[in-house]
C-alpha positions, -999 to 999 in steps of 0.1 A, spaced: 195 -2 44 230 -11 54 231 -49 47 266 -53 63 252 -39 95 222 -62 93 245 -92 87 265 -82 118 233 -79 138 225 -114 127 259 -127 137 257 -111 171 223 -127 177 229 -162 163 267 -165 163 268 -173 126 268 -155 93 234 -151 75 230 -172 43 204 -147 28 192 -112 31 157 -104 17 136 -73 16 100 -63 8 88 -27 3 60 -7 17 37 11 -7 18 43 -14 -13 44 -35 -8 71 -61 -44 72 -73 -75 49 -71 -90 52 -36 -119 30 -24 -122 16 -60 -108 -18 -50 -140 -32 -34 -159 -19 -63 -140 -42 -87 -121 -11 -100 -86 0 -107 -58 12 -85 -23 25 -91 1 19 -61 38 23 -61 64 4 -39 85 28 -19 121 27 -9 111 20 27 108 -16 35 112 -47 58 145 -66 58 154 -100 70 188 -116 74 184 -153 78 200 -187 78 182 -221 73 178 -245 102 179 -283 100 145 -286 118 111 -270 112 114 -242 138 113 -205 127 129 -180 151 127 -143 143 143 -115 163 124 -82 156 152 -57 162 130 -26 162 107 -41 188 135 -56 208 117 -89 210 121 -125 197 95 -150 188 94 -186 174 70 -212 161 70 -248 147 60 -251 111 41 -283 116 22 -274 148 10 -239 140 -14 -223 165 -29 -188 166 -16 -163 192 -11 -126 193 13 -100 181 35 -94 150 46 -130 147 11 -139 136 19 -124 101 48 -148 97 27 -178 110 -2 -169 86 22 -168 56 37 -201 66 2 -216 70 -9 -205 35 24 -218 19 20 -252 36 -17 -254 25 -6 -246 -11 18 -275 -10 51 -258 -6 77 -278 14 91 -254 40 124 -253 59 128 -235 93 151 -206 97 167 -182 121 163 -145 112 167 -109 124 141 -85 111 142 -47 108 124 -21 88 118 16 81 82 16 69 64 39 94 38 19 113 2 30 113 7 56 85 -11 36 58 20 26 40 14 -12 43 41 -22 68 20 -54 74 21 -64 37 58 -57 36 63 -81 66 42 -108 49 61 -106 16 95 -105 33 86 -136 52 74 -153 19 107 -143 2 126 -157 31 108 -191 29 114 -191 -9 152 -186 -2 156 -213 25 132 -238 10 144 -233 -26 111 -228 -44 106 -205 -73 94 -170 -66 61 -162 -82 52 -126 -72 15 -125 -80 9 -160 -65 29 -150 -33 8 -118 -31 -24 -138 -31 -12 -162 -5 -1 -132 17 -35 -116 13 -52 -149 24 -28 -150 54 -39 -116 65 -76 -123 58 -79 -157 74 -51 -160 99 -47 -124 112 -83 -116 106 -79 -83 87 -102 -81 56 -78 -63 33 -79 -63 -5 -51 -75 -28 -35 -41 -36 -10 -39 -7 4 -73 -12 6 -71 -50 25 -38 -48 50 -52 -23 55 -83 -43 53 -73 -80 63 -37 -85 91 -27 -108 118 0 -100 109 34 -114 73 23 -121 38 23 -105 17 -8 -107 -17 -7 -124 -39 -33 -109 -74 -44 -122 -90 -55 -89 -115 -78 -107 -92 -97 -130 -59 -91 -110 -43 -82 -143 -12 -60 -137 7 -35 -159 38 -14 -151 34 24 -156 67 44 -157 69 74 -134 76 106 -154 113 116 -154 125 143 -130 96 137 -105 97 128 -69 68 112 -50 65 128 -15 45 112 13 31 137 38 21 122 71 -5 144 90 3 127 123 -34 120 127 -45 84 127 -77 68 117 -100 63 147 -129 39 148 -137 42 111 -149 6 104 -185 16 106 -179 45 82 -160 21 58 -189 -4 60 -214 24 54 -197 36 23 -193 0 10 -231 -6 14 -238 28 -3 -217 17 -33 -235 -16 -34 -269 2 -33 -258 24 -62 -246 -7 -82 -280 -23 -78 -297 9 -89 -275 9 -121 -282 -28 -126 -245 -38 -126 -223 -62 -107 -201 -33 -94 -197 4 -100 -166 -4 -122 -192 -13 -149 -207 22 -151 -191 48 -174 -192 86 -167 -215 90 -197 -239 63 -184 -238 79 -149 -246 114 -162 -274 100 -185 -291 78 -159 -291 103 -130 -310 128 -153 -336 104 -164 -345 84 -133 -351 89 -96 -348 65 -67 -312 67 -57 -305 86 -25 -284 117 -28 -256 103 -6 -254 70 -26 -253 91 -58 -223 111 -44 -205 79 -35 -211 64 -69 -199 96 -86 -166 93 -68 -160 57 -77 -170 61 -113 -149 92 -118 -120 78 -98 -118 47 -120 -117 70 -150 -89 90 -134 -68 58 -128 -72 47 -164 -62 82 -176 -33 83 -152 -19 51 -168 -20 68 -202 -5 101 -191 23 83 -173 32 64 -205 31 97 -223 53 114 -196 27 141 -190 34 151 -153 13 182 -155 -19 162 -163 -10 136 -137 -9 163 -111 -43 176 -122 -57 141 -117 -42 140 -82 -60 173 -73 -93 161 -88 -91 128 -69 -86 147 -36 -116 170 -43 -138 140 -51 -127 121 -19 -134 153 1 -167 163 -14 -183 131 -28 -169 103 -7 -164 124 24 -134 105 38 -109 133 44 -105 152 77 -93 187 85 -57 176 88 -57 159 54 -74 189 37 -49 214 53 -19 192 43 -31 189 7 -37 226 4 -3 233 19 13 210 -7 -7 223 -37 5 259 -29 42 251 -30 65 258 -60 73 226 -79 42 207 -68 22 193 -97 -6 179 -76 -15 163 -42 -42 141 -27 -50 121 4 -40 85 1 -53 54 19 -87 49 35 -89 84 48 -100 101 81 -63 107 89 -30 92 78 -11 105 48 -13 126 16 9 121 -14 23 148 -37 39 148 -71 69 172 -70 97 184 -93 126 163 -82 152 191 -78 127 210 -56 116 180 -35 137 188 -4 127 225 -3 91 214 -9 92 190 20 105 217 44 80 243 32 50 220 35 61 208 70 64 245 81 31 256 66 13 225 80 27 232 115 16 269 113 -20 261 101 -27 229 121 -5 232 151 8 196 144 40 182 132 43 164 99 66 136 89 77 139 53 92 112 31 107 119 -3 104 85 -20 116 66 -51 96 40 -69 111 7 -57 112 -29 -70 90 -55 -53 102 -82 -28 138 -93 -36 167 -114 -26 195 -90 -17 222 -116 -6 225 -153 -12 
């Protein structure tokens, strides 16, 4: 992002120089899909696509934000917050949670822009929330606590916006470290930073298909996982090892075939995330790629949340020179895949996959070669 251009956009809009520029990144989940609501493990990475705000404090409690990409402006008063509609609700929700948590907030004027593709499952909404939280920290002069801000942003999305998301998106946008993925234990919220292997690019492959009405499918899988956890006699499937799974399914009946498949995905996926952490520390990109491939097969065959476009995209990626592994990422039924690719071959890989996908699916792909970015930051001021 050209911060000078953003500053000049602020000046044109508000006839003053900005005091601060803040950013918060989108994210891609490298591995660990549908494990979050089973108290499991996830491994997201902040990407070098984000949301940016140039801002200046006000002397009153009004917040005015001009959304440059949407060509619209909205405002609200900090001490008379009321629910409405549209993108500004994310900012209001964050303000509401900060006030409830006892933070004294100042108003500000801001211009906002971003390059996180909307609707692609790369957490543009979490990036907005964390950028707003970072802006309030700057103008209100309170200390930035990334995990705490992530939890407040999640509450804002759950309770103000009304989207029942987990903590992964906000934690990745808030707390990631440059060059690293973020290991998150969804039960304890413990985090660790896992270094990406050297000489590797992460490539996001957007199928151009979007999730339709999948809430019922999501709820169905969630209840199937809960059924399996009850059958195993545990709080959540995160508490079942692969050995325990294999032993018990041989010795007892009573679990439906479909619930068994769902459980097998969650249990093996948690094991893959834990192994991914270790192989990243060891720098073993070949094994990490194999884990990606195994994850996709499990999501396709056991959890059944891929679609034709995702399967075609992943196959196209896996066939290319320089690709270590690929898998769908996100909730499924459309959206994006993610591939681990030799850095010097990443651009050629991106072009080859887009061409192969167009030929086989008849659709256009958007491809993003990404770097592992730091979490929400103050860029100026």
